A tleap script that builds the chain and sets N, CA, C and O, in Angstrom:
source leaprc.protein.ff14SB
mol = sequence {
  NMET ASP LEU SER LYS LEU SER LEU VAL GLU
  LEU ARG ASP LEU GLN GLN GLN ILE PRO ALA
  GLU LEU LYS ARG ARG GLU VAL GLN GLU LYS
  ALA ASP ALA LEU ASN GLU LEU ARG ALA PHE
  ALA LYS SER ARG GLY PHE SER LEU ASP GLU
  LEU VAL GLY LYS GLU SER ALA LYS VAL LYS
  ALA PRO SER ALA GLY SER LYS VAL LYS VAL
  LYS TYR ARG HIE PRO GLN ASN ALA GLU LEU
  GLU TRP THR GLY ARG GLY ARG LYS PRO LYS
  TRP VAL GLU ALA TRP LEU ALA ASP GLY ALA
  SER LEU ASP ALA LEU LEU CVAL
}
set mol.1.N position { 147.992 126.249 105.391 }
set mol.1.CA position { 148.384 125.777 104.074 }
set mol.1.C position { 148.175 126.918 103.088 }
set mol.1.O position { 147.082 127.479 103.009 }
set mol.2.N position { 149.190 127.255 102.354 }
set mol.2.CA position { 149.123 128.326 101.366 }
set mol.2.C position { 148.763 127.735 100.018 }
set mol.2.O position { 149.608 127.146 99.345 }
set mol.3.N position { 147.521 127.890 99.627 }
set mol.3.CA position { 147.036 127.312 98.373 }
set mol.3.C position { 147.564 128.061 97.158 }
set mol.3.O position { 147.586 127.505 96.059 }
set mol.4.N position { 147.984 129.297 97.327 }
set mol.4.CA position { 148.448 130.091 96.186 }
set mol.4.C position { 149.735 129.539 95.587 }
set mol.4.O position { 150.063 129.862 94.445 }
set mol.5.N position { 150.464 128.722 96.319 }
set mol.5.CA position { 151.716 128.161 95.822 }
set mol.5.C position { 151.526 126.820 95.114 }
set mol.5.O position { 152.478 126.271 94.559 }
set mol.6.N position { 150.295 126.288 95.130 }
set mol.6.CA position { 150.027 125.010 94.465 }
set mol.6.C position { 149.693 125.236 93.000 }
set mol.6.O position { 149.088 126.242 92.633 }
set mol.7.N position { 150.096 124.285 92.172 }
set mol.7.CA position { 149.755 124.362 90.745 }
set mol.7.C position { 148.294 123.983 90.556 }
set mol.7.O position { 147.642 123.480 91.471 }
set mol.8.N position { 147.799 124.230 89.366 }
set mol.8.CA position { 146.409 123.890 89.044 }
set mol.8.C position { 146.181 122.391 89.176 }
set mol.8.O position { 145.147 121.970 89.695 }
set mol.9.N position { 147.117 121.589 88.721 }
set mol.9.CA position { 147.006 120.132 88.815 }
set mol.9.C position { 146.967 119.704 90.285 }
set mol.9.O position { 146.173 118.843 90.661 }
set mol.10.N position { 147.815 120.299 91.104 }
set mol.10.CA position { 147.847 119.958 92.533 }
set mol.10.C position { 146.543 120.362 93.225 }
set mol.10.O position { 146.042 119.644 94.089 }
set mol.11.N position { 146.004 121.511 92.838 }
set mol.11.CA position { 144.734 121.967 93.421 }
set mol.11.C position { 143.590 121.024 93.048 }
set mol.11.O position { 142.755 120.696 93.890 }
set mol.12.N position { 143.552 120.594 91.799 }
set mol.12.CA position { 142.492 119.669 91.372 }
set mol.12.C position { 142.623 118.319 92.069 }
set mol.12.O position { 141.621 117.708 92.442 }
set mol.13.N position { 143.843 117.862 92.241 }
set mol.13.CA position { 144.085 116.614 92.958 }
set mol.13.C position { 143.622 116.741 94.409 }
set mol.13.O position { 142.990 115.835 94.950 }
set mol.14.N position { 143.938 117.857 95.018 }
set mol.14.CA position { 143.519 118.107 96.398 }
set mol.14.C position { 141.990 118.166 96.488 }
set mol.14.O position { 141.399 117.658 97.441 }
set mol.15.N position { 141.365 118.784 95.500 }
set mol.15.CA position { 139.908 118.900 95.474 }
set mol.15.C position { 139.246 117.524 95.403 }
set mol.15.O position { 138.179 117.323 95.984 }
set mol.16.N position { 139.859 116.588 94.708 }
set mol.16.CA position { 139.296 115.244 94.604 }
set mol.16.C position { 139.506 114.448 95.885 }
set mol.16.O position { 138.712 113.562 96.199 }
set mol.17.N position { 140.559 114.751 96.623 }
set mol.17.CA position { 140.864 114.025 97.852 }
set mol.17.C position { 140.000 114.488 99.029 }
set mol.17.O position { 139.740 113.716 99.951 }
set mol.18.N position { 139.562 115.732 98.996 }
set mol.18.CA position { 138.850 116.317 100.135 }
set mol.18.C position { 137.543 115.594 100.464 }
set mol.18.O position { 137.341 115.273 101.635 }
set mol.19.N position { 136.636 115.310 99.512 }
set mol.19.CA position { 135.379 114.639 99.888 }
set mol.19.C position { 135.591 113.291 100.581 }
set mol.19.O position { 134.899 112.971 101.548 }
set mol.20.N position { 136.538 112.513 100.089 }
set mol.20.CA position { 136.782 111.207 100.702 }
set mol.20.C position { 137.323 111.369 102.115 }
set mol.20.O position { 136.943 110.623 103.018 }
set mol.21.N position { 138.206 112.335 102.307 }
set mol.21.CA position { 138.765 112.570 103.635 }
set mol.21.C position { 137.700 113.096 104.590 }
set mol.21.O position { 137.668 112.711 105.758 }
set mol.22.N position { 136.830 113.973 104.097 }
set mol.22.CA position { 135.727 114.472 104.935 }
set mol.22.C position { 134.825 113.333 105.385 }
set mol.22.O position { 134.441 113.270 106.553 }
set mol.23.N position { 134.485 112.440 104.475 }
set mol.23.CA position { 133.618 111.308 104.802 }
set mol.23.C position { 134.297 110.397 105.828 }
set mol.23.O position { 133.668 109.958 106.790 }
set mol.24.N position { 135.600 110.113 105.612 }
set mol.24.CA position { 136.329 109.258 106.532 }
set mol.24.C position { 136.367 109.872 107.934 }
set mol.24.O position { 136.166 109.173 108.928 }
set mol.25.N position { 136.620 111.158 108.008 }
set mol.25.CA position { 136.685 111.818 109.319 }
set mol.25.C position { 135.315 111.892 109.984 }
set mol.25.O position { 135.211 111.759 111.203 }
set mol.26.N position { 134.278 112.099 109.204 }
set mol.26.CA position { 132.924 112.130 109.766 }
set mol.26.C position { 132.565 110.782 110.374 }
set mol.26.O position { 132.012 110.721 111.472 }
set mol.27.N position { 132.876 109.711 109.670 }
set mol.27.CA position { 132.609 108.370 110.181 }
set mol.27.C position { 133.383 108.144 111.476 }
set mol.27.O position { 132.841 107.596 112.436 }
set mol.28.N position { 134.644 108.563 111.505 }
set mol.28.CA position { 135.466 108.384 112.696 }
set mol.28.C position { 134.936 109.204 113.872 }
set mol.28.O position { 134.899 108.719 115.003 }
set mol.29.N position { 134.526 110.448 113.604 }
set mol.29.CA position { 133.986 111.307 114.662 }
set mol.29.C position { 132.699 110.714 115.252 }
set mol.29.O position { 132.495 110.743 116.465 }
set mol.30.N position { 131.844 110.181 114.390 }
set mol.30.CA position { 130.608 109.560 114.871 }
set mol.30.C position { 130.909 108.342 115.733 }
set mol.30.O position { 130.290 108.137 116.777 }
set mol.31.N position { 131.862 107.539 115.287 }
set mol.31.CA position { 132.233 106.351 116.056 }
set mol.31.C position { 132.817 106.755 117.410 }
set mol.31.O position { 132.502 106.139 118.428 }
set mol.32.N position { 133.664 107.786 117.427 }
set mol.32.CA position { 134.244 108.261 118.683 }
set mol.32.C position { 133.152 108.778 119.626 }
set mol.32.O position { 133.159 108.478 120.820 }
set mol.33.N position { 132.218 109.554 119.079 }
set mol.33.CA position { 131.133 110.095 119.896 }
set mol.33.C position { 130.274 108.971 120.467 }
set mol.33.O position { 129.885 109.017 121.635 }
set mol.34.N position { 129.978 107.968 119.653 }
set mol.34.CA position { 129.175 106.841 120.109 }
set mol.34.C position { 129.885 106.074 121.222 }
set mol.34.O position { 129.256 105.669 122.200 }
set mol.35.N position { 131.172 105.878 121.075 }
set mol.35.CA position { 131.942 105.190 122.117 }
set mol.35.C position { 131.972 105.999 123.412 }
set mol.35.O position { 131.891 105.430 124.501 }
set mol.36.N position { 132.087 107.319 123.298 }
set mol.36.CA position { 132.059 108.175 124.490 }
set mol.36.C position { 130.702 108.082 125.189 }
set mol.36.O position { 130.633 108.018 126.416 }
set mol.37.N position { 129.625 108.076 124.403 }
set mol.37.CA position { 128.291 107.968 124.982 }
set mol.37.C position { 128.088 106.617 125.674 }
set mol.37.O position { 127.504 106.543 126.756 }
set mol.38.N position { 128.572 105.566 125.043 }
set mol.38.CA position { 128.467 104.235 125.657 }
set mol.38.C position { 129.232 104.185 126.981 }
set mol.38.O position { 128.741 103.631 127.965 }
set mol.39.N position { 130.442 104.769 127.002 }
set mol.39.CA position { 131.243 104.782 128.226 }
set mol.39.C position { 130.550 105.597 129.313 }
set mol.39.O position { 130.560 105.207 130.481 }
set mol.40.N position { 129.953 106.713 128.943 }
set mol.40.CA position { 129.238 107.545 129.909 }
set mol.40.C position { 128.046 106.794 130.496 }
set mol.40.O position { 127.838 106.789 131.710 }
set mol.41.N position { 127.259 106.154 129.612 }
set mol.41.CA position { 126.095 105.390 130.077 }
set mol.41.C position { 126.544 104.259 130.989 }
set mol.41.O position { 125.915 104.005 132.016 }
set mol.42.N position { 127.621 103.580 130.626 }
set mol.42.CA position { 128.135 102.468 131.430 }
set mol.42.C position { 128.592 102.957 132.803 }
set mol.42.O position { 128.402 102.266 133.804 }
set mol.43.N position { 129.196 104.151 132.854 }
set mol.43.CA position { 129.648 104.690 134.139 }
set mol.43.C position { 128.465 104.985 135.068 }
set mol.43.O position { 128.633 105.060 136.285 }
set mol.44.N position { 127.279 105.151 134.497 }
set mol.44.CA position { 126.062 105.391 135.288 }
set mol.44.C position { 125.279 104.104 135.543 }
set mol.44.O position { 124.245 104.120 136.212 }
set mol.45.N position { 125.779 102.992 135.005 }
set mol.45.CA position { 125.130 101.712 135.248 }
set mol.45.C position { 124.081 101.333 134.231 }
set mol.45.O position { 123.228 100.490 134.508 }
set mol.46.N position { 124.125 101.937 133.060 }
set mol.46.CA position { 123.146 101.657 132.017 }
set mol.46.C position { 123.868 101.326 130.719 }
set mol.46.O position { 125.047 101.631 130.542 }
set mol.47.N position { 123.128 100.695 129.822 }
set mol.47.CA position { 123.637 100.563 128.468 }
set mol.47.C position { 123.036 101.713 127.660 }
set mol.47.O position { 122.013 102.278 128.046 }
set mol.48.N position { 123.655 102.048 126.572 }
set mol.48.CA position { 123.135 103.129 125.731 }
set mol.48.C position { 121.749 102.773 125.196 }
set mol.48.O position { 120.878 103.637 125.089 }
set mol.49.N position { 121.549 101.491 124.859 }
set mol.49.CA position { 120.239 101.051 124.365 }
set mol.49.C position { 119.147 101.238 125.407 }
set mol.49.O position { 118.010 101.561 125.066 }
set mol.50.N position { 119.489 101.035 126.681 }
set mol.50.CA position { 118.497 101.235 127.741 }
set mol.50.C position { 118.066 102.693 127.844 }
set mol.50.O position { 116.911 102.987 128.152 }
set mol.51.N position { 118.989 103.594 127.586 }
set mol.51.CA position { 118.691 105.012 127.730 }
set mol.51.C position { 117.954 105.601 126.539 }
set mol.51.O position { 117.052 106.423 126.704 }
set mol.52.N position { 118.336 105.184 125.341 }
set mol.52.CA position { 117.734 105.796 124.164 }
set mol.52.C position { 116.928 104.840 123.317 }
set mol.52.O position { 116.251 105.268 122.383 }
set mol.53.N position { 116.982 103.564 123.617 }
set mol.53.CA position { 116.256 102.584 122.821 }
set mol.53.C position { 117.038 102.226 121.583 }
set mol.53.O position { 117.770 103.055 121.041 }
set mol.54.N position { 116.890 101.014 121.137 }
set mol.54.CA position { 117.666 100.520 119.997 }
set mol.54.C position { 117.321 101.255 118.714 }
set mol.54.O position { 118.204 101.523 117.900 }
set mol.55.N position { 116.056 101.585 118.521 }
set mol.55.CA position { 115.631 102.190 117.266 }
set mol.55.C position { 115.978 103.669 117.179 }
set mol.55.O position { 116.129 104.190 116.074 }
set mol.56.N position { 116.108 104.362 118.305 }
set mol.56.CA position { 116.368 105.792 118.227 }
set mol.56.C position { 117.781 106.103 117.782 }
set mol.56.O position { 118.059 107.237 117.391 }
set mol.57.N position { 118.676 105.141 117.827 }
set mol.57.CA position { 120.042 105.360 117.366 }
set mol.57.C position { 120.100 105.447 115.849 }
set mol.57.O position { 121.052 106.000 115.298 }
set mol.58.N position { 119.106 104.914 115.175 }
set mol.58.CA position { 119.052 104.947 113.717 }
set mol.58.C position { 118.101 106.053 113.289 }
set mol.58.O position { 117.121 106.352 113.973 }
set mol.59.N position { 118.404 106.648 112.158 }
set mol.59.CA position { 117.495 107.634 111.599 }
set mol.59.C position { 116.330 106.882 110.996 }
set mol.59.O position { 116.519 105.994 110.165 }
set mol.60.N position { 115.142 107.230 111.407 }
set mol.60.CA position { 113.966 106.525 110.908 }
set mol.60.C position { 113.473 107.183 109.626 }
set mol.60.O position { 113.087 108.352 109.614 }
set mol.61.N position { 113.494 106.424 108.573 }
set mol.61.CA position { 112.968 106.887 107.298 }
set mol.61.C position { 111.540 106.379 107.182 }
set mol.61.O position { 111.205 105.333 107.738 }
set mol.62.N position { 110.706 107.103 106.473 }
set mol.62.CA position { 109.345 106.610 106.285 }
set mol.62.C position { 109.385 105.243 105.605 }
set mol.62.O position { 110.035 105.065 104.575 }
set mol.63.N position { 108.695 104.305 106.188 }
set mol.63.CA position { 108.715 102.964 105.624 }
set mol.63.C position { 107.803 102.892 104.413 }
set mol.63.O position { 106.829 103.637 104.297 }
set mol.64.N position { 108.134 101.996 103.533 }
set mol.64.CA position { 107.323 101.815 102.344 }
set mol.64.C position { 105.943 101.338 102.768 }
set mol.64.O position { 105.817 100.450 103.612 }
set mol.65.N position { 104.931 101.916 102.193 }
set mol.65.CA position { 103.575 101.521 102.512 }
set mol.65.C position { 103.049 102.153 103.790 }
set mol.65.O position { 102.015 101.728 104.305 }
set mol.66.N position { 103.744 103.168 104.315 }
set mol.66.CA position { 103.251 103.806 105.529 }
set mol.66.C position { 101.970 104.567 105.215 }
set mol.66.O position { 101.780 105.054 104.101 }
set mol.67.N position { 101.113 104.662 106.192 }
set mol.67.CA position { 99.801 105.262 106.025 }
set mol.67.C position { 99.920 106.771 105.865 }
set mol.67.O position { 100.620 107.429 106.635 }
set mol.68.N position { 99.240 107.315 104.872 }
set mol.68.CA position { 99.208 108.756 104.625 }
set mol.68.C position { 97.983 109.319 105.321 }
set mol.68.O position { 96.921 108.697 105.328 }
set mol.69.N position { 98.135 110.489 105.901 }
set mol.69.CA position { 97.044 111.125 106.632 }
set mol.69.C position { 95.872 111.445 105.701 }
set mol.69.O position { 96.064 111.915 104.580 }
set mol.70.N position { 94.683 111.187 106.177 }
set mol.70.CA position { 93.464 111.442 105.410 }
set mol.70.C position { 93.255 112.948 105.299 }
set mol.70.O position { 93.362 113.679 106.284 }
set mol.71.N position { 92.955 113.400 104.080 }
set mol.71.CA position { 92.731 114.823 103.853 }
set mol.71.C position { 91.247 115.138 103.604 }
set mol.71.O position { 90.767 116.223 103.931 }
set mol.72.N position { 90.542 114.173 103.024 }
set mol.72.CA position { 89.121 114.378 102.699 }
set mol.72.C position { 88.279 113.251 103.268 }
set mol.72.O position { 88.694 112.092 103.269 }
set mol.73.N position { 87.085 113.600 103.756 }
set mol.73.CA position { 86.168 112.593 104.303 }
set mol.73.C position { 84.737 113.000 103.935 }
set mol.73.O position { 84.384 114.179 103.959 }
set mol.74.N position { 83.938 112.011 103.599 }
set mol.74.CA position { 82.536 112.258 103.247 }
set mol.74.C position { 81.785 112.692 104.505 }
set mol.74.O position { 81.944 112.072 105.556 }
set mol.75.N position { 80.977 113.738 104.417 }
set mol.75.CA position { 80.285 114.243 105.624 }
set mol.75.C position { 79.234 113.291 106.194 }
set mol.75.O position { 79.014 113.283 107.405 }
set mol.76.N position { 78.578 112.488 105.350 }
set mol.76.CA position { 77.554 111.577 105.861 }
set mol.76.C position { 78.098 110.175 106.149 }
set mol.76.O position { 77.521 109.456 106.965 }
set mol.77.N position { 79.163 109.783 105.517 }
set mol.77.CA position { 79.718 108.445 105.688 }
set mol.77.C position { 81.216 108.554 105.977 }
set mol.77.O position { 82.023 108.690 105.057 }
set mol.78.N position { 81.579 108.493 107.252 }
set mol.78.CA position { 82.964 108.690 107.674 }
set mol.78.C position { 83.907 107.592 107.178 }
set mol.78.O position { 85.126 107.755 107.229 }
set mol.79.N position { 83.356 106.484 106.703 }
set mol.79.CA position { 84.203 105.415 106.175 }
set mol.79.C position { 84.789 105.776 104.815 }
set mol.79.O position { 85.782 105.189 104.386 }
set mol.80.N position { 84.175 106.737 104.143 }
set mol.80.CA position { 84.670 107.165 102.842 }
set mol.80.C position { 85.728 108.246 103.054 }
set mol.80.O position { 85.418 109.382 103.413 }
set mol.81.N position { 86.981 107.865 102.823 }
set mol.81.CA position { 88.107 108.761 103.048 }
set mol.81.C position { 88.984 108.797 101.811 }
set mol.81.O position { 88.972 107.877 100.993 }
set mol.82.N position { 89.761 109.899 101.687 }
set mol.82.CA position { 90.721 110.024 100.601 }
set mol.82.C position { 91.872 110.891 101.070 }
set mol.82.O position { 91.662 111.907 101.732 }
set mol.83.N position { 93.087 110.495 100.729 }
set mol.83.CA position { 94.270 111.239 101.154 }
set mol.83.C position { 94.543 112.439 100.260 }
set mol.83.O position { 95.329 113.316 100.618 }
set mol.84.N position { 93.904 112.481 99.108 }
set mol.84.CA position { 94.163 113.548 98.159 }
set mol.84.C position { 95.236 113.156 97.154 }
set mol.84.O position { 95.582 113.934 96.265 }
set mol.85.N position { 95.751 111.958 97.300 }
set mol.85.CA position { 96.768 111.456 96.386 }
set mol.85.C position { 96.154 110.460 95.418 }
set mol.85.O position { 95.186 109.769 95.734 }
set mol.86.N position { 96.736 110.405 94.244 }
set mol.86.CA position { 96.264 109.432 93.274 }
set mol.86.C position { 94.936 109.848 92.651 }
set mol.86.O position { 94.534 111.011 92.698 }
set mol.87.N position { 94.291 108.882 92.082 }
set mol.87.CA position { 93.016 109.110 91.423 }
set mol.87.C position { 91.926 109.429 92.423 }
set mol.87.O position { 91.917 108.910 93.540 }
set mol.88.N position { 91.008 110.287 92.013 }
set mol.88.CA position { 89.882 110.611 92.889 }
set mol.88.C position { 88.961 109.395 92.982 }
set mol.88.O position { 88.639 108.774 91.969 }
set mol.89.N position { 88.542 109.061 94.197 }
set mol.89.CA position { 87.585 107.958 94.341 }
set mol.89.C position { 86.248 108.323 93.688 }
set mol.89.O position { 85.947 109.495 93.462 }
set mol.90.N position { 85.464 107.297 93.394 }
set mol.90.CA position { 84.168 107.523 92.737 }
set mol.90.C position { 83.258 108.412 93.578 }
set mol.90.O position { 82.511 109.222 93.029 }
set mol.91.N position { 83.310 108.273 94.899 }
set mol.91.CA position { 82.444 109.095 95.738 }
set mol.91.C position { 82.842 110.575 95.672 }
set mol.91.O position { 81.987 111.452 95.797 }
set mol.92.N position { 84.129 110.853 95.476 }
set mol.92.CA position { 84.570 112.245 95.324 }
set mol.92.C position { 84.121 112.767 93.962 }
set mol.92.O position { 83.640 113.895 93.851 }
set mol.93.N position { 84.277 111.952 92.940 }
set mol.93.CA position { 83.825 112.343 91.608 }
set mol.93.C position { 82.326 112.660 91.626 }
set mol.93.O position { 81.892 113.659 91.053 }
set mol.94.N position { 81.536 111.801 92.288 }
set mol.94.CA position { 80.087 112.018 92.371 }
set mol.94.C position { 79.787 113.297 93.146 }
set mol.94.O position { 78.888 114.052 92.774 }
set mol.95.N position { 80.531 113.542 94.214 }
set mol.95.CA position { 80.354 114.747 95.035 }
set mol.95.C position { 80.580 115.999 94.176 }
set mol.95.O position { 79.801 116.951 94.230 }
set mol.96.N position { 81.647 115.979 93.393 }
set mol.96.CA position { 81.970 117.127 92.546 }
set mol.96.C position { 80.977 117.273 91.401 }
set mol.96.O position { 80.653 118.389 90.997 }
set mol.97.N position { 80.488 116.139 90.872 }
set mol.97.CA position { 79.511 116.157 89.782 }
set mol.97.C position { 78.199 116.783 90.229 }
set mol.97.O position { 77.474 117.366 89.423 }
set mol.98.N position { 77.895 116.659 91.528 }
set mol.98.CA position { 76.672 117.259 92.066 }
set mol.98.C position { 76.825 118.752 92.300 }
set mol.98.O position { 75.894 119.408 92.768 }
set mol.99.N position { 78.004 119.296 91.975 }
set mol.99.CA position { 78.225 120.741 92.110 }
set mol.99.C position { 78.782 121.150 93.455 }
set mol.99.O position { 78.926 122.344 93.719 }
set mol.100.N position { 79.100 120.192 94.317 }
set mol.100.CA position { 79.633 120.522 95.625 }
set mol.100.C position { 81.128 120.798 95.508 }
set mol.100.O position { 81.773 120.437 94.524 }
set mol.101.N position { 81.652 121.440 96.530 }
set mol.101.CA position { 83.058 121.824 96.538 }
set mol.101.C position { 83.926 120.778 97.241 }
set mol.101.O position { 83.500 120.153 98.212 }
set mol.102.N position { 85.142 120.600 96.741 }
set mol.102.CA position { 86.085 119.689 97.368 }
set mol.102.C position { 86.462 120.214 98.754 }
set mol.102.O position { 86.754 119.425 99.653 }
set mol.103.N position { 86.459 121.515 98.933 }
set mol.103.CA position { 86.787 122.117 100.227 }
set mol.103.C position { 85.813 121.695 101.328 }
set mol.103.O position { 86.168 121.687 102.507 }
set mol.104.N position { 84.599 121.349 100.946 }
set mol.104.CA position { 83.592 120.923 101.922 }
set mol.104.C position { 83.941 119.570 102.530 }
set mol.104.O position { 83.426 119.209 103.588 }
set mol.105.N position { 84.818 118.820 101.861 }
set mol.105.CA position { 85.202 117.492 102.339 }
set mol.105.C position { 86.478 117.495 103.180 }
set mol.105.O position { 86.860 116.465 103.736 }
set mol.106.N position { 87.127 118.634 103.270 }
set mol.106.CA position { 88.380 118.720 104.014 }
set mol.106.C position { 88.194 118.304 105.470 }
set mol.106.O position { 87.206 118.661 106.112 }
set mol.107.N position { 89.155 117.551 105.973 }
set mol.107.CA position { 89.112 117.085 107.368 }
set mol.107.C position { 89.672 118.173 108.247 }
set mol.107.O position { 89.738 118.009 109.466 }
savepdb mol mol.pdb
quit
């Protein structure tokens, strides 16, 4: 396609059409690939879900309320933990008030 022969209006119109066409083709390509994988699995005597599991076909996003890894822990009382997010717990405030370093609490 020779773009140099298109007018400015035609180029802008084409530019607006491209994202929608890209999305449509991407969806179609994914569907075709999924159907090919299902046919391949079936030819081997399996379903696609049996091979990859139902959940692995979806992109897993972090769920709301998922547990954040602990970053700080009290050296004498392992039940006192803090992820480093949000407000400092009172035990961390007391630790720092005593002149100790936050680095000493790192897990």
